[in-house]
C-alpha positions in Angstrom: 2.5 -107.1 2.2 3.9 -106.1 5.6 2.9 -102.7 7.0 4.3 -100.9 10.0 3.2 -97.7 11.7 5.7 -95.4 13.5 4.7 -92.9 16.2 6.4 -91.0 18.9 6.2 -92.9 22.2 4.5 -90.0 24.1 1.6 -89.9 21.6 -1.0 -92.0 23.3 -3.8 -91.3 20.7 -2.4 -92.2 17.3 -2.7 -95.8 15.9 -4.4 -97.1 19.0 -7.1 -99.0 17.1 -4.5 -100.5 14.8 -2.4 -101.6 17.7 -5.4 -103.3 19.3 -6.1 -105.1 16.0 -2.6 -106.6 16.2 -0.9 -104.3 13.6 2.8 -103.5 14.0 2.9 -100.1 15.7 6.4 -99.0 16.8 6.7 -96.4 19.5 9.9 -94.4 18.7 11.7 -93.1 21.8 14.6 -91.4 19.9 13.4 -89.6 16.8 17.0 -89.1 15.7 17.2 -92.9 15.1 14.3 -92.9 12.6 16.6 -93.6 9.6 18.0 -96.7 11.2 14.5 -97.9 12.3 13.2 -97.5 8.7 16.2 -99.3 7.3 15.7 -102.2 9.8 12.0 -102.5 8.8 13.0 -102.6 5.1 15.5 -105.4 5.9 12.7 -107.3 7.7 10.8 -107.2 4.4 8.2 -104.5 5.3 6.8 -103.0 2.1 4.9 -100.0 3.6 5.6 -97.7 6.5 3.1 -95.1 7.8 4.9 -92.4 9.7 3.8 -89.1 11.3 5.0 -85.9 9.7 6.9 -84.6 12.7 8.6 -87.9 13.2 9.5 -88.0 9.5 11.1 -84.6 9.8 13.9 -86.2 11.7 14.9 -88.4 8.7 17.6 -87.4 6.3 16.9 -90.4 4.0 13.2 -90.6 3.4 13.1 -88.7 0.1 16.7 -89.2 -1.1 16.9 -92.9 -0.5 13.4 -94.2 -0.9 11.5 -92.0 -3.3 12.4 -94.1 -6.4 12.0 -97.5 -4.7 8.9 -99.1 -6.2 9.0 -102.0 -3.7 9.0 -99.9 -0.5 6.4 -97.2 0.3 6.6 -94.6 3.0 3.4 -92.8 3.8 3.7 -89.6 5.8 0.6 -88.5 7.6 -0.1 -85.3 9.7 0.0 -85.5 13.5 -3.2 -84.8 15.3 -1.4 -82.9 18.0 2.2 -81.9 18.5 3.8 -84.3 21.1 7.5 -83.4 20.7 
């Protein structure tokens, strides 16, 4: 199982502990590119992606493309603070 965490690059608080533990934390600079980032992670055989809700709101594909994919999980979590 490969897991990745996606956060906005200006968010200095979220996923810090996970990053220090060596987990894959991607800092997204262009939220409009979130669909291509998710697709790239899927191609790299990631099975789970944890993404903040504000960042997820930039995606057009999260629900329509991945909701019925039993081998790929997207977990949307609330942001602590708005950073956009």
